[in-house]
Structures are given as C-alpha cells and as structure tokens.
KOLFIFI-487902 format. One record per residue (C-alpha): x, y, z; residue in one letter; residue number from 0. Coordinates in steps of 0.02 Angstrom, whole numbers, plus 50000, padded with zeros to 5 digits. Each point is the difference from the previous one (the first is absolute). Layout:
N
<xx=X yy=Y zz=Z aa=A i=NUM>
...
//
This chain:
168
<xx=43346 yy=45040 zz=54062 aa=V i=0>
<xx=49928 yy=50175 zz=49983 aa=Y i=1>
<xx=49957 yy=49972 zz=49817 aa=R i=2>
<xx=49920 yy=49830 zz=50037 aa=A i=3>
<xx=49894 yy=50084 zz=50135 aa=N i=4>
<xx=49950 yy=50139 zz=49881 aa=E i=5>
<xx=50092 yy=50131 zz=50104 aa=Q i=6>
<xx=50061 yy=50082 zz=49842 aa=F i=7>
<xx=50065 yy=50164 zz=50072 aa=V i=8>
<xx=50108 yy=49906 zz=50125 aa=E i=9>
<xx=50057 yy=49878 zz=49864 aa=A i=10>
<xx=50050 yy=50143 zz=49885 aa=E i=11>
<xx=50103 yy=50077 zz=50141 aa=E i=12>
<xx=50087 yy=49834 zz=50034 aa=A i=13>
<xx=50042 yy=49974 zz=49816 aa=Y i=14>
<xx=50065 yy=50178 zz=49990 aa=S i=15>
<xx=50113 yy=49969 zz=50151 aa=R i=16>
<xx=50064 yy=49840 zz=49918 aa=A i=17>
<xx=50035 yy=50090 zz=49836 aa=L i=18>
<xx=50091 yy=50139 zz=50094 aa=D i=19>
<xx=50121 yy=49870 zz=50069 aa=L i=20>
<xx=50054 yy=49943 zz=49827 aa=I i=21>
<xx=50170 yy=50068 zz=49950 aa=E i=22>
<xx=50026 yy=49901 zz=49840 aa=D i=23>
<xx=49836 yy=49970 zz=49909 aa=E i=24>
<xx=49987 yy=49834 zz=49908 aa=R i=25>
<xx=49877 yy=49915 zz=49884 aa=T i=26>
<xx=49933 yy=49899 zz=50146 aa=S i=27>
<xx=49938 yy=50159 zz=50085 aa=H i=28>
<xx=49859 yy=50013 zz=49874 aa=W i=29>
<xx=49890 yy=49908 zz=50124 aa=V i=30>
<xx=50012 yy=50138 zz=50131 aa=L i=31>
<xx=49943 yy=50130 zz=49875 aa=Y i=32>
<xx=49862 yy=49883 zz=49941 aa=Y i=33>
<xx=49932 yy=49971 zz=50175 aa=Y i=34>
<xx=50016 yy=50183 zz=50047 aa=R i=35>
<xx=49908 yy=50041 zz=49839 aa=G i=36>
<xx=49859 yy=49883 zz=50051 aa=I i=37>
<xx=49986 yy=50082 zz=50171 aa=T i=38>
<xx=49998 yy=50173 zz=49921 aa=S i=39>
<xx=49868 yy=49948 zz=49873 aa=E i=40>
<xx=49892 yy=49926 zz=50137 aa=R i=41>
<xx=50017 yy=50162 zz=50098 aa=S i=42>
<xx=49941 yy=50100 zz=49849 aa=D i=43>
<xx=50173 yy=50075 zz=49975 aa=Q i=44>
<xx=50008 yy=49966 zz=49813 aa=W i=45>
<xx=50147 yy=50113 zz=49958 aa=D i=46>
<xx=50111 yy=49909 zz=50124 aa=G i=47>
<xx=49937 yy=49831 zz=49944 aa=A i=48>
<xx=50030 yy=50040 zz=49817 aa=D i=49>
<xx=50177 yy=50059 zz=50037 aa=A i=50>
<xx=50039 yy=49843 zz=50101 aa=D i=51>
<xx=49931 yy=49881 zz=49868 aa=F i=52>
<xx=50100 yy=50088 zz=49866 aa=R i=53>
<xx=50158 yy=49993 zz=50107 aa=R i=54>
<xx=49971 yy=49814 zz=50027 aa=A i=55>
<xx=49990 yy=49980 zz=49811 aa=L i=56>
<xx=50161 yy=50098 zz=49978 aa=E i=57>
<xx=50085 yy=49874 zz=50113 aa=L i=58>
<xx=49912 yy=49848 zz=49925 aa=N i=59>
<xx=49920 yy=50051 zz=49833 aa=P i=60>
<xx=49908 yy=49839 zz=49963 aa=N i=61>
<xx=49933 yy=49961 zz=50173 aa=Q i=62>
<xx=49824 yy=49932 zz=49963 aa=P i=63>
<xx=49926 yy=50042 zz=50171 aa=L i=64>
<xx=50049 yy=50182 zz=49983 aa=V i=65>
<xx=49948 yy=50009 zz=49818 aa=L i=66>
<xx=49830 yy=49929 zz=50045 aa=N i=67>
<xx=49970 yy=50104 zz=50156 aa=Y i=68>
<xx=50049 yy=50164 zz=49917 aa=L i=69>
<xx=49908 yy=49955 zz=49840 aa=G i=70>
<xx=49840 yy=49952 zz=50090 aa=Y i=71>
<xx=50010 yy=50156 zz=50109 aa=S i=72>
<xx=50010 yy=50106 zz=49843 aa=L i=73>
<xx=49847 yy=49910 zz=49931 aa=V i=74>
<xx=49903 yy=50036 zz=50159 aa=E i=75>
<xx=50052 yy=50182 zz=49990 aa=L i=76>
<xx=49958 yy=50005 zz=49814 aa=R i=77>
<xx=50174 yy=50070 zz=49965 aa=Q i=78>
<xx=50129 yy=49953 zz=49869 aa=N i=79>
<xx=49900 yy=49850 zz=49939 aa=L i=80>
<xx=50120 yy=49964 zz=49857 aa=D i=81>
<xx=50145 yy=49993 zz=50122 aa=E i=82>
<xx=49897 yy=49893 zz=50120 aa=A i=83>
<xx=49955 yy=49881 zz=49859 aa=H i=84>
<xx=50183 yy=49979 zz=49950 aa=A i=85>
<xx=50054 yy=49970 zz=50180 aa=M i=86>
<xx=49867 yy=49870 zz=50034 aa=I i=87>
<xx=50032 yy=49909 zz=49836 aa=E i=88>
<xx=50184 yy=49990 zz=50048 aa=K i=89>
<xx=49951 yy=49928 zz=50169 aa=A i=90>
<xx=49883 yy=49871 zz=49920 aa=V i=91>
<xx=50140 yy=49937 zz=49887 aa=V i=92>
<xx=50105 yy=49966 zz=50154 aa=Q i=93>
<xx=49860 yy=49926 zz=50107 aa=R i=94>
<xx=49867 yy=49931 zz=49883 aa=P i=95>
<xx=49923 yy=49892 zz=50137 aa=D i=96>
<xx=49976 yy=50141 zz=50124 aa=D i=97>
<xx=49814 yy=50034 zz=50017 aa=G i=98>
<xx=50022 yy=50175 zz=50069 aa=Y i=99>
<xx=50111 yy=50054 zz=49857 aa=I i=100>
<xx=49887 yy=49918 zz=49871 aa=T i=101>
<xx=49851 yy=50090 zz=50076 aa=E i=102>
<xx=50096 yy=50165 zz=49992 aa=S i=103>
<xx=50024 yy=49978 zz=49814 aa=L i=104>
<xx=49814 yy=49970 zz=49980 aa=G i=105>
<xx=49964 yy=50158 zz=50101 aa=C i=106>
<xx=50112 yy=50110 zz=49895 aa=V i=107>
<xx=49922 yy=49934 zz=49839 aa=L i=108>
<xx=49827 yy=50030 zz=50072 aa=Y i=109>
<xx=50051 yy=50177 zz=50050 aa=S i=110>
<xx=50053 yy=50043 zz=49823 aa=I i=111>
<xx=49836 yy=49935 zz=49928 aa=G i=112>
<xx=50055 yy=49830 zz=49936 aa=K i=113>
<xx=49861 yy=49898 zz=50077 aa=Y i=114>
<xx=50012 yy=49833 zz=49909 aa=Q i=115>
<xx=50186 yy=49969 zz=50033 aa=E i=116>
<xx=49989 yy=50003 zz=50190 aa=P i=117>
<xx=49870 yy=49861 zz=50007 aa=V i=118>
<xx=50127 yy=49860 zz=49973 aa=T i=119>
<xx=50126 yy=50085 zz=50115 aa=L i=120>
<xx=49874 yy=50019 zz=50140 aa=M i=121>
<xx=49943 yy=49820 zz=49979 aa=E i=122>
<xx=50182 yy=49945 zz=50015 aa=Q i=123>
<xx=50024 yy=50109 zz=50154 aa=A i=124>
<xx=49847 yy=49921 zz=50082 aa=V i=125>
<xx=50071 yy=49828 zz=49958 aa=D i=126>
<xx=50161 yy=50048 zz=50089 aa=F i=127>
<xx=49912 yy=50082 zz=50149 aa=L i=128>
<xx=49822 yy=49934 zz=50007 aa=P i=129>
<xx=49965 yy=50067 zz=50175 aa=W i=130>
<xx=50052 yy=50180 zz=49967 aa=D i=131>
<xx=49853 yy=50118 zz=50018 aa=T i=132>
<xx=50069 yy=50142 zz=49894 aa=I i=133>
<xx=50054 yy=49889 zz=49855 aa=I i=134>
<xx=49829 yy=49916 zz=49995 aa=N i=135>
<xx=49917 yy=50171 zz=50006 aa=D i=136>
<xx=50108 yy=50064 zz=49857 aa=H i=137>
<xx=49960 yy=49846 zz=49897 aa=L i=138>
<xx=49817 yy=50043 zz=50026 aa=G i=139>
<xx=50034 yy=50177 zz=49939 aa=D i=140>
<xx=50081 yy=49944 zz=49837 aa=V i=141>
<xx=49868 yy=49867 zz=49969 aa=L i=142>
<xx=49864 yy=50131 zz=50023 aa=W i=143>
<xx=50087 yy=50119 zz=49880 aa=K i=144>
<xx=50003 yy=49869 zz=49861 aa=V i=145>
<xx=49818 yy=49953 zz=50024 aa=G i=146>
<xx=50021 yy=49840 zz=50101 aa=R i=147>
<xx=49883 yy=50066 zz=50134 aa=K i=148>
<xx=49946 yy=49836 zz=50082 aa=L i=149>
<xx=50181 yy=49947 zz=50022 aa=E i=150>
<xx=50043 yy=50172 zz=50067 aa=A i=151>
<xx=49865 yy=49989 zz=50131 aa=E i=152>
<xx=50063 yy=49828 zz=50049 aa=F i=153>
<xx=50177 yy=50069 zz=50024 aa=Q i=154>
<xx=49938 yy=50145 zz=50105 aa=W i=155>
<xx=49899 yy=49883 zz=50110 aa=R i=156>
<xx=50151 yy=49887 zz=50014 aa=R i=157>
<xx=50108 yy=50149 zz=50051 aa=A i=158>
<xx=49873 yy=50045 zz=50135 aa=L i=159>
<xx=49997 yy=49821 zz=50062 aa=S i=160>
<xx=50180 yy=50022 zz=50059 aa=F i=161>
<xx=49937 yy=50130 zz=50124 aa=E i=162>
<xx=50112 yy=50143 zz=49944 aa=P i=163>
<xx=50051 yy=50146 zz=50108 aa=E i=164>
<xx=49876 yy=50144 zz=49995 aa=E i=165>
<xx=50111 yy=50110 zz=49891 aa=E i=166>
<xx=50016 yy=49858 zz=49873 aa=D i=167>
//
C-alpha cells in the first residue's frame, strides 16, 4: 500500500521488516528484494536499490522484471551499459511481448550510440503500449536521431496528448 501510494520511505521500512522475519530464505523471496529495491531507487537510495536487485537476482537469476528494472536503472545512471544491455536482452528473450522491456532494450542501444536499431524496438513497444507517454516520447527521440524528424515531432505531440505528469 505504501509503495502504491508513493510513500517510498515507509514502504522500504515495511519491506525491511518483512525481510527481517525470514529465517529460511527461498527463491520466492526475490520479490521482497525487488520491491524494496524499487522503493529505494525511488527514494534516491541507489546503493540500497542496487544491492536489493542483485540479491533478488541471486535468488532468481533469470527473473525478467528484475533484469529489466536493474538494467534500465543502469542505463538511466549511465553506468555499466554492457551489463545493462546483457540483462535487458535476457529479459526480452523471456518476455518478447512486454512493451516496457522492449523499450528498455531500445533505450540501452540508444545510450550506446546505436541509433538505427532502436527504431524497430521502440515502434514495437508503442504497438504494445500505445498510450504510454514515455515510450512514445522515446520513439520520438530515436526517430529524430535517424533523421525522421516529422515522425519524431508527431510522436512527441502524441506523447503530450496523453497529458503526462509534469516531471515526464
């Protein structure tokens, strides 16, 4: 409930209390580390988030949600882009129809200077999630970078038509 209401400090404390109660850690506990990692990341506590995502992957090494979240976070931080790329590609193989994960792969490719490759990925992501402001915006970015300026402007206008939050 705290996480859903964007009360990330309170959510992190609740996840920490839950993790403290675990005597025999199992694979299924990856989700607690994943969610605590999200709350830490949202509270600008990257070191804690990174540690939690990596612990979640120790418990469940191929979990696509964790691979994507950690990989995309690394892209946003401009850190370990090769590692981020490998993680996100692994997630895409497992969930090829997930628009968020497909978009993440496009973002990592864009971040490493491969501008043509993300176009198809971003178009697919928009097909999966046509109402998503950020994905439409990112499609506009890659279209602009490859010289498709009119289409880029269309995507940016479309993204704005969804009345995004101010920070978006």
